[in-house]
C-alpha positions as CSV (number, residue, x, y, z in Angstrom):
1,M,110.9,249.1,85.1
2,S,107.8,247.5,83.7
3,S,106.5,244.0,84.1
4,H,105.4,244.0,80.5
5,L,108.1,241.6,79.5
6,T,108.2,237.8,79.0
7,C,111.3,235.7,79.2
8,L,111.5,233.2,76.3
9,Y,113.6,230.3,77.6
10,Y,114.5,227.6,75.1
11,T,116.7,224.5,75.5
12,A,117.5,221.5,73.4
13,Q,118.4,219.7,76.7
14,R,121.9,218.7,75.4
15,I,123.7,220.0,78.5
16,D,124.2,218.2,81.7
17,P,121.0,218.3,83.9
18,R,122.9,219.8,86.8
19,F,124.2,222.6,84.5
20,G,120.7,223.2,83.2
21,D,119.2,223.3,86.7
22,A,121.8,225.8,87.9
23,V,121.1,228.2,84.9
24,R,117.4,228.0,85.5
25,A,117.8,228.7,89.2
26,E,119.9,231.8,88.3
27,L,117.1,232.9,85.9
28,L,114.5,232.8,88.6
29,R,116.9,234.6,91.0
30,S,117.8,237.4,88.5
31,T,114.1,238.0,87.5
32,N,112.9,237.5,91.1
33,N,109.9,235.7,89.7
34,Y,108.7,239.1,88.4
35,Y,108.5,238.2,84.7
36,P,106.5,235.4,83.2
37,I,108.6,232.6,81.5
38,I,107.7,230.6,78.4
39,C,109.7,227.4,78.3
40,V,110.3,225.6,75.0
41,S,112.2,222.3,75.3
42,H,113.1,219.2,73.4
43,G,111.3,216.9,75.9
44,P,109.3,217.4,79.0
45,L,110.6,220.1,81.4
46,A,108.7,221.4,84.4
47,F,109.9,225.0,84.2
48,G,108.2,228.4,83.6
49,D,104.6,229.6,83.5
50,V,104.0,227.9,80.1
51,Q,105.7,224.8,78.9
52,I,106.0,223.8,75.2
53,D,107.5,220.4,74.4
54,V,108.5,220.1,70.8
55,G,109.5,216.5,71.3
56,P,112.7,214.6,70.3
57,I,113.5,217.0,67.4
58,A,117.2,217.1,66.5
59,P,118.8,220.4,67.7
60,S,119.8,222.8,64.9
61,I,120.3,226.5,64.2
62,Y,117.1,226.4,62.2
63,Q,115.1,224.8,65.1
64,V,116.3,227.5,67.6
65,Y,114.4,230.1,65.6
66,V,111.3,227.9,65.3
67,N,111.4,227.5,69.1
68,V,111.8,231.2,69.7
69,L,108.8,231.9,67.5
70,L,106.7,229.3,69.4
71,A,107.6,231.0,72.6
72,A,107.0,234.5,71.4
73,K,103.5,233.6,70.0
74,A,102.7,232.0,73.4
75,A,103.6,235.3,75.2
76,D,101.1,238.1,75.7
77,T,103.3,241.0,76.9
78,E,104.5,244.0,74.8
79,H,108.2,243.0,75.0
80,V,110.1,239.7,75.1
81,C,113.6,238.7,75.8
82,C,115.5,235.6,74.7
83,C,117.0,233.5,77.6
84,E,119.3,230.6,76.7
85,D,120.1,227.5,78.7
86,D,123.8,228.3,79.0
87,T,123.5,232.0,80.1
88,V,123.1,233.6,83.4
89,Y,121.6,237.1,83.5
90,A,122.2,240.3,85.5
91,K,119.0,241.8,86.9
92,E,119.6,245.0,85.0
93,H,119.4,243.2,81.7
94,F,115.7,242.8,82.0
95,Y,115.0,246.6,82.6
96,H,115.8,247.6,79.0
97,R,112.9,248.5,76.6
98,P,113.9,249.2,73.0
99,A,112.3,251.4,70.4
100,P,109.3,249.7,68.7
101,D,111.1,248.9,65.4
102,V,114.5,247.8,66.9
103,F,116.1,244.5,67.8
104,S,118.2,245.5,70.8
105,Y,121.1,243.4,72.0
106,D,122.9,243.8,75.4
107,R,126.6,244.2,74.7
108,S,127.4,243.8,78.4
109,R,127.9,240.0,78.0
110,W,131.0,238.1,79.0
111,V,131.9,234.5,78.3
112,L,133.0,232.1,81.1
113,T,135.5,229.6,79.7
114,R,138.4,227.4,80.8
115,R,141.9,226.9,79.3
116,L,145.1,225.2,80.2
117,S,147.1,226.8,82.9
118,D,150.6,228.2,82.1
119,D,152.2,225.0,83.4
120,G,149.8,222.9,81.3
121,K,148.8,220.7,84.3
122,S,145.3,222.0,84.9
123,R,142.5,224.0,83.5
124,V,141.7,227.5,84.9
125,A,138.6,229.5,84.3
126,L,138.5,233.1,83.0
127,Y,136.1,235.6,81.6
128,Y,136.5,237.1,78.1
129,W,134.6,239.8,76.2
130,R,134.3,240.7,72.5
131,L,131.5,242.6,70.9
132,R,129.0,240.1,69.5
133,T,125.4,240.1,68.4
134,Q,124.0,237.2,70.5
135,L,120.5,235.9,70.4
136,A,120.7,235.2,74.1
137,M,121.0,239.0,74.7
138,L,118.0,240.1,72.6
139,I,115.1,242.2,73.9
140,A,112.5,243.3,71.4
141,R,108.8,244.0,70.9
142,R,106.9,240.7,70.8
143,S,105.0,241.7,67.7
144,L,108.2,242.7,65.8
145,L,109.9,239.4,66.7
146,V,106.8,237.4,65.7
147,E,106.4,239.2,62.4
148,T,110.1,238.9,61.5
149,L,110.4,235.2,62.3
150,E,107.1,234.3,60.6
151,E,108.4,236.0,57.5
152,R,111.7,234.1,57.7
153,L,110.1,230.7,58.3
154,S,107.5,231.3,55.6
155,A,110.3,232.0,53.1
156,Y,112.3,229.0,54.4
157,P,109.6,226.5,55.4
158,S,111.9,223.5,55.2
159,F,114.8,222.6,57.5
160,V,118.0,224.5,56.7
161,P,121.1,222.4,57.6
162,D,123.6,224.0,60.0
163,D,126.3,224.3,57.3
164,V,124.0,226.1,55.0
165,A,122.6,228.2,57.8
166,K,126.1,229.4,58.8
167,K,126.9,230.4,55.2
168,T,123.7,232.3,54.5
169,G,123.6,234.1,57.8
170,W,120.7,232.3,59.4
171,G,121.2,234.4,62.5
172,E,119.9,237.0,64.9
173,P,117.2,239.4,63.7
174,G,118.6,242.6,62.5
175,R,121.7,241.1,60.9
176,Y,121.2,239.0,57.8
177,E,117.8,239.9,56.4
178,K,119.5,241.2,53.2
179,N,121.3,237.8,52.7
180,L,118.0,236.0,53.2
181,R,116.1,238.5,50.9
182,L,113.7,239.5,53.7
183,T,112.4,242.8,55.0
184,P,115.3,244.9,56.4
185,R,115.3,245.1,60.2
186,T,117.1,247.5,62.5
187,R,119.7,246.3,65.1
188,A,121.0,248.3,68.0
189,Y,123.0,247.7,71.2
190,F,122.5,248.7,74.8
191,E,124.6,248.1,77.8
192,A,123.2,246.9,81.2
193,G,124.8,248.2,84.3
194,E,126.1,244.7,85.2
195,P,127.2,241.9,82.8
196,S,125.5,238.7,81.9
197,I,127.5,235.6,81.5
198,T,127.4,232.9,78.8
199,V,129.2,229.6,79.6
200,N,131.5,228.3,76.9
201,H,131.0,224.5,76.6
202,T,131.3,221.7,74.1
203,A,127.6,220.9,73.9
204,S,126.8,224.3,72.3
205,L,125.3,224.2,68.8
206,M,128.1,226.4,67.6
207,G,130.8,224.4,69.4
208,R,133.3,225.6,72.0
209,R,134.7,229.0,71.0
210,Q,138.4,229.9,71.5
211,V,139.7,233.0,73.3
212,Q,141.3,235.4,70.8
213,P,144.3,237.6,71.4
214,T,142.2,240.7,70.9
215,D,139.6,239.7,73.6
216,L,139.4,241.4,76.9
217,T,140.0,238.9,79.7
218,C,139.9,238.8,83.5
219,D,139.5,236.2,86.2
220,D,137.3,238.3,88.6
221,L,134.2,240.1,87.4
222,P,131.7,241.9,89.6
223,P,129.0,240.9,90.7
224,W,129.9,237.3,89.7
225,G,133.2,237.0,91.4
226,K,136.1,234.7,90.6
227,A,135.8,232.8,87.4
228,D,136.8,229.4,88.9
229,R,134.2,229.7,91.6
230,L,131.4,230.6,89.1
231,W,132.4,227.8,86.8
232,R,132.1,225.2,89.6
233,R,128.8,226.7,90.8
234,I,127.1,226.8,87.3
235,H,128.8,224.3,85.1
236,G,130.0,221.9,87.8
């Protein structure tokens, strides 16, 4: 394990403050204050070693990548990892170091959600898994991320609406460069020893996702424990 990693934490501050506080507390716990944190927020937020306030800019898919680039350029370590405001991380996630030219995504990521109970009288929490390339799970060389996002934002210097962004594939590095007519990039997956957890909630930019019949599901997941208990502790 090397300390040559910076956590890029970014938030549009759309979620409930208690939810946000719980996620940030978990980030400090899982990193054990070992890695520097760059915080980019849509408003003042006293968190991390460096704080960047972009002001009252409307949240968007486009702005997420602007914020990630701001954070990456403020870091000075060889590697960086993306940390989102609705995701709690396993310690092992931060140990990974990818090849120099690879955008590496942790596939050991489960989603914590809730759905109606069988009798339809209450909501119960559960975990589900499907393979996804998720920005919240990215670890890469800082220089590669900066170069890639600078090229993208130079080619698309004006705001890209969310509906257009979704159609063109305005997504994670290593996925859609061909669609955007940019330099091809390499995507790969790794798997941390323990899973990280993203909370499924309505304030997400992509909306609340539905559990699919093909998803793996469970209600107890080490080391996080029972889904209902974790939901109450993190989401409230």
